[in-house]
C-alpha positions in Angstrom: -102.5 -107.2 -125.5 -99.5 -105.4 -123.9 -100.4 -102.2 -122.0 -98.1 -99.2 -122.5 -95.4 -98.8 -119.8 -94.1 -95.3 -120.7 -96.0 -92.0 -121.0 -94.6 -89.6 -123.6 -95.4 -85.9 -123.2 -95.3 -83.3 -125.9 -95.8 -79.6 -125.0 -96.2 -77.0 -127.8 -97.4 -73.5 -128.0 -98.5 -71.3 -130.9 -94.9 -70.2 -131.2 -93.4 -73.7 -131.3 -92.3 -76.8 -129.3 -91.6 -76.2 -125.6 -90.7 -79.7 -124.1 -91.0 -83.4 -124.9 -89.9 -86.6 -123.3 -90.9 -89.6 -121.2 -92.6 -88.9 -117.9 -93.9 -90.7 -114.9 -96.7 -88.2 -114.4 -97.9 -84.8 -115.6 -100.2 -82.5 -113.5 -102.3 -80.1 -115.6 -104.5 -77.0 -114.9 -107.7 -78.2 -116.4 -110.6 -75.8 -117.0 -112.6 -77.7 -114.4 -109.7 -78.0 -112.0 -106.2 -79.6 -111.7 -105.8 -83.2 -112.7 -102.9 -85.7 -113.0 -102.2 -88.2 -115.8 -100.3 -91.4 -115.4 -99.5 -94.1 -118.0 -102.7 -96.0 -119.2 -104.9 -93.0 -118.5 -108.3 -93.1 -120.2 -108.4 -91.1 -123.5 -109.4 -87.5 -122.9 -109.6 -84.2 -124.8 -110.2 -81.1 -122.7 -109.4 -77.4 -122.3 -106.8 -76.0 -120.1 -106.8 -72.8 -118.1 -103.9 -70.5 -117.2 -101.5 -72.1 -114.7 -98.5 -74.3 -114.1 -98.1 -77.6 -115.8 -96.0 -79.9 -113.5 -93.9 -82.5 -115.3 -92.3 -85.5 -113.5 -89.8 -86.9 -116.0 -88.5 -90.4 -115.7 -85.1 -89.0 -114.9 -84.3 -85.8 -113.1 -86.1 -83.1 -111.1 -89.7 -82.0 -111.8 -90.2 -79.3 -114.4 -92.7 -76.5 -114.3 -94.1 -75.0 -117.5 -96.4 -72.0 -117.3 -99.3 -72.1 -119.9 -101.8 -69.4 -120.6 -104.5 -71.9 -121.6 -105.1 -74.3 -124.4 -106.0 -77.9 -125.0 -104.7 -81.4 -124.0 -105.2 -84.7 -125.7 -104.5 -87.7 -123.4 -104.0 -91.2 -124.8 -102.9 -94.3 -122.7 -99.3 -93.8 -123.7 -99.0 -90.1 -124.6 -100.1 -86.6 -123.7 -100.1 -83.8 -126.2 -100.5 -80.2 -124.8 -101.2 -77.4 -127.2 -101.0 -74.2 -125.2 -101.8 -70.7 -126.4 -98.5 -69.6 -124.9 -96.1 -71.5 -122.7 -92.8 -70.8 -120.9 -90.6 -73.2 -119.0 -90.1 -71.5 -115.7 -90.9 -72.3 -112.0 -91.4 -68.6 -111.2 -95.1 -67.8 -111.9 -94.8 -64.1 -112.4 -91.6 -64.3 -114.5 -93.3 -67.0 -116.6 -96.4 -64.8 -117.2 -94.2 -61.9 -118.2 -92.2 -64.2 -120.6 -95.3 -65.6 -122.1 -96.7 -62.1 -122.7 -93.5 -61.1 -124.4 -93.6 -64.3 -126.5 -97.2 -63.5 -127.5 -96.3 -59.9 -128.4 -93.4 -61.2 -130.5 -95.6 -63.6 -132.3 -98.3 -61.0 -132.9 -101.5 -60.7 -131.0 -102.8 -63.7 -129.1 -104.8 -65.7 -131.6 -107.2 -66.8 -129.0 -108.6 -63.3 -128.6 -109.5 -63.1 -132.3 -111.8 -66.2 -132.3 -115.1 -67.1 -130.9 -115.2 -70.0 -128.6 -116.4 -72.4 -131.3 -113.8 -71.2 -133.9 -111.1 -71.3 -131.2 -111.8 -74.9 -130.3 -111.9 -75.9 -134.0 -108.6 -74.2 -134.6 -107.0 -76.1 -131.6 -108.5 -79.4 -132.7 -107.0 -78.9 -136.1 -103.6 -78.0 -134.5 -103.8 -81.2 -132.4 -104.6 -83.2 -135.5 -101.7 -81.8 -137.5 -99.3 -82.0 -134.6 -100.3 -85.7 -134.0 -99.8 -86.5 -137.7 -96.4 -84.8 -137.6 -95.4 -86.9 -134.5 -96.6 -90.1 -136.1 -94.6 -89.2 -139.3 -91.5 -88.9 -137.1 -92.1 -92.3 -135.6 -92.9 -90.8 -132.1 -96.2 -92.5 -131.7 
């Protein structure tokens, strides 16, 4: 059995796709603390807290993406981040302001309208639908 050699990252928010590509590593703000993901990471589904997601693409400089919370699904060859709101920006305060504006433009933050259980169910459904969409496009 051949082990995967490339890690594909997809980052989306409630307002749409933010970034996708092949990466060496991604560093995430997990709800229990920061953690990194490399190719062949064990499968994982967990919540994310507000913070900067640090992407190390195969080519080019690292990319910072501010997220206001959400979920991440990790598989050995791919990482799917579903953030409440996300903005690609290395300036923390500017990114927070942009995310707030994006949330206002999209309506109120959906996360505030759900209980914790309903919130998680909604995100799991989004992960499921987004994964099916990616597989339909041949990205998995």
